[in-house]
N, C-alpha and C positions, 0 to 999 in steps of 0.2 A: 542582472540575471533575468533571463526570460523563462517563464514558466508557462507551459502549454496546457490548454484545456480543450476538451471536446466531448462528444457523446460516446460513452463506453460501448454502446451497441454498434458503433461503426468505426471505432478507433482502438486498435489492439494495444496501445501503450497506456491507456487510461487506467488508473487504479480504480477498482470497484470496492466501495465500502458497504458492508452488509452489517447493520446493527439495528436493534429495535428503534422504532420511532419514539417510544416513550419508555422510560425506566423509572425505578423507584430510587430515590436518593440513598446513597450508601450501600445499595445492594449490587452484588456482582452480576455482570452480564457479558455475553460474548460479542466480540467484534471480529469480523472476517475482512481481510483485505486481499484482493487478488488482482492480477493483471491478465488481460486477455480472456475475460469471461465469455464474451460473445465471439470474438475473433482471436484465436490463439496467437500469442507472441512467440517468436522463435526463442529457443533456449539453446543457443550454440556458442561455441568459443568466440565466434566473430560478432554475434548479435544477441544480447541478453539484457535482462534487468539485473542491475548490480545491487540495488538496495531499495527498500521502502521505509520511509519514516512516517509515523503516525503521531499527530498532534491533536490536542483538545483545547479549544478556545472557549472558555466559559463565557456565558452571556454577561455583558457588562464589564468583562475583564479587559485589561489593556493588552496582555500578552497571551499567546498560546503556550501550552505546556506540552513538552515532548512526552508521549506515552511510550514510545519505543523506536529503536532503530534495528532493522532486520537486514542483514547482509546475506546475499546469495552468492556463494563463492565457488561453487563447482559447476562448470559449464562445459565439461567434456575435454578439458585440457589434459594433455599427457605428453610424456617424453616422445612418444611415437608421432605426435602431431595434433593439430586441432581436431576436436570432435572424435577422438579415439579413446578418451579416458573412460574410466569405469563409473563415474558419478556425475549426475546433473541435479541441480536444485531447481525446483519450480517456484516461481514468484507468487506464493500464496502463503497466508498465515492466519492463525486464529489465536486471539488472546482474550483474557478475561480482564475486565475493567470495572471500576466503580467511580461514579461521579456524584457530586453533591449538589450540582446545579445544572440547569439546561445549558446547552452550548452547541458547538459545531466541531465535528471531527474533520481533520484535513489529512489526506494521504498524499505524500509526495513520492514519486517513483523515478528512478534514474535508469534510463536506457543508455547503454554504452555508446550507441550511435546517434540516437535521436533526442537525447537530452532529458530535461526534467519535465514531469507531468504531474498535475494536481487534480484531485477531486475532493468534494466535501459532502458531508451529510450531517444534518441537524439532529439533535436528540433532545426531547423534552423530558422534564423530571416531574414526577407526581409527588 
């Protein structure tokens, strides 16, 4: 499998993770993940982000842990044809997380045309 990476400021497919650089062990905090923060990604029937997965890989741990899977299932599809539907989901989410040790968040995003994209952000624990 080929996972693509780039600078989110110039690539519209890159997931952008927004989380504090340091958190307190066991205390909840918010993590935001979005696609197209700097350059908007199309959200059409023909070209869209299908899902985002968020993982947390604890420092010194062998495996990452899936924090969530978020499917975006409305892209303007309708009986009348593409892009005529009443609903569109935007590829952005906010969730509350608690961690007990430092590690790295990994966000994977699937574009129905351009494949799988990944970004990461470290978080320290006080």
